[in-house]
C-alpha positions as CSV (number, residue, x, y, z in Angstrom):
1,M,4.2,-21.3,-1.6
2,Q,1.5,-19.4,-0.1
3,R,0.3,-16.4,-2.7
4,W,0.5,-13.7,-0.9
5,T,-1.7,-10.4,-2.9
6,L,-2.7,-6.9,-2.6
7,E,-6.0,-8.6,-1.4
8,N,-4.7,-11.1,1.1
9,V,-2.1,-8.8,3.1
10,D,-3.2,-6.9,5.9
11,F,-2.0,-4.0,5.6
12,E,-2.4,-2.4,9.2
13,K,-0.4,-4.9,10.7
14,P,3.1,-3.3,11.1
15,K,5.5,-4.0,8.8
16,N,8.0,-6.5,10.2
17,S,5.0,-8.8,10.8
18,L,3.9,-9.3,7.5
19,K,4.7,-11.3,4.5
20,K,5.9,-10.0,1.7
21,I,3.6,-9.6,-1.5
22,N,4.5,-12.4,-4.1
23,S,2.0,-12.1,-6.5
24,P,3.1,-11.4,-10.4
25,R,-0.1,-9.6,-10.5
26,S,0.2,-7.6,-7.5
27,L,3.4,-6.8,-8.2
28,L,2.9,-5.6,-11.8
29,A,-0.4,-3.6,-10.6
30,L,2.4,-1.4,-8.1
31,Y,4.7,-1.2,-10.9
32,I,2.3,0.2,-13.3
33,L,1.1,2.4,-10.2
34,G,4.7,3.6,-9.4
35,Y,3.7,2.3,-5.5
36,S,6.3,-0.2,-3.3
37,P,4.6,-2.5,-1.5
38,D,6.4,-0.3,1.7
39,D,4.1,2.3,0.4
40,L,1.0,0.2,1.5
41,H,2.0,-0.9,5.3
42,V,0.5,1.7,8.0
43,I,3.5,3.1,9.8
44,P,2.0,4.0,13.5
45,F,2.4,7.7,14.3
46,N,5.4,8.0,16.5
47,N,7.5,6.1,13.8
48,Y,6.2,8.5,11.8
49,L,7.9,11.2,13.4
50,T,10.9,9.1,13.3
51,I,10.7,9.0,9.7
52,Y,10.3,12.3,9.3
53,P,11.9,14.4,12.1
54,N,11.8,17.8,10.9
55,L,8.2,17.7,12.1
56,R,9.0,17.5,15.5
57,T,9.0,21.0,14.8
58,Y,5.7,21.3,13.9
59,S,3.0,21.6,16.4
60,K,1.2,18.8,17.7
61,E,-2.2,19.5,15.4
62,L,-0.1,19.7,12.6
63,Q,1.6,16.5,13.0
64,Q,-1.4,14.7,13.3
65,R,-2.6,16.4,10.9
66,N,0.1,15.7,8.1
67,Y,0.7,12.5,9.8
68,E,-3.6,12.0,8.6
69,F,-3.0,13.2,5.3
70,Y,-0.1,10.5,4.6
71,E,-2.7,7.5,6.1
72,N,-5.3,8.8,3.9
73,K,-3.2,8.6,0.5
74,R,-1.7,5.6,2.1
75,L,-5.4,4.3,1.8
76,E,-6.4,5.9,-1.2
77,K,-3.2,3.8,-3.3
78,I,-4.2,0.2,-1.3
79,K,-7.6,1.2,-2.9
80,E,-6.1,2.0,-6.7
81,S,-3.7,-1.1,-5.8
82,R,-6.4,-3.5,-5.8
83,Q,-8.5,-1.6,-8.3
84,K,-5.1,-1.8,-10.9
85,R,-4.9,-5.8,-9.9
86,I,-8.1,-6.1,-10.6
87,E,-8.1,-4.9,-14.5
88,I,-5.0,-6.5,-15.3
89,I,-6.7,-10.1,-14.0
90,E,-9.9,-9.2,-16.5
91,E,-7.8,-8.1,-19.0
92,K,-5.8,-10.6,-18.8
93,N,-9.2,-13.2,-18.7
94,I,-10.5,-10.9,-21.9
95,N,-6.9,-11.5,-23.8
96,E,-6.8,-15.5,-23.5
97,G,-11.2,-16.1,-23.9
98,N,-11.5,-16.4,-20.4
99,F,-14.6,-14.2,-19.6
């Protein structure tokens, strides 16, 4: 079975076309950080407005700013999750004497 990790999943593709993360260390990293795999997937702008319909009452500029804030947070979460996965792997290697 193919292992899908934080490193080999393309989060820029729509969620329904992606493989699900099934690597134990990737899932542990997400769990420790309090993230769901869904938090890392891109949401196209129009879908974002569908998920958060109250934003439709805002000006287009505010809608775009809100989306950009969401997108920046999503990218930070990906980076943070990948770093946590690396830390988990390094800690495991140290504990097993594989350094």
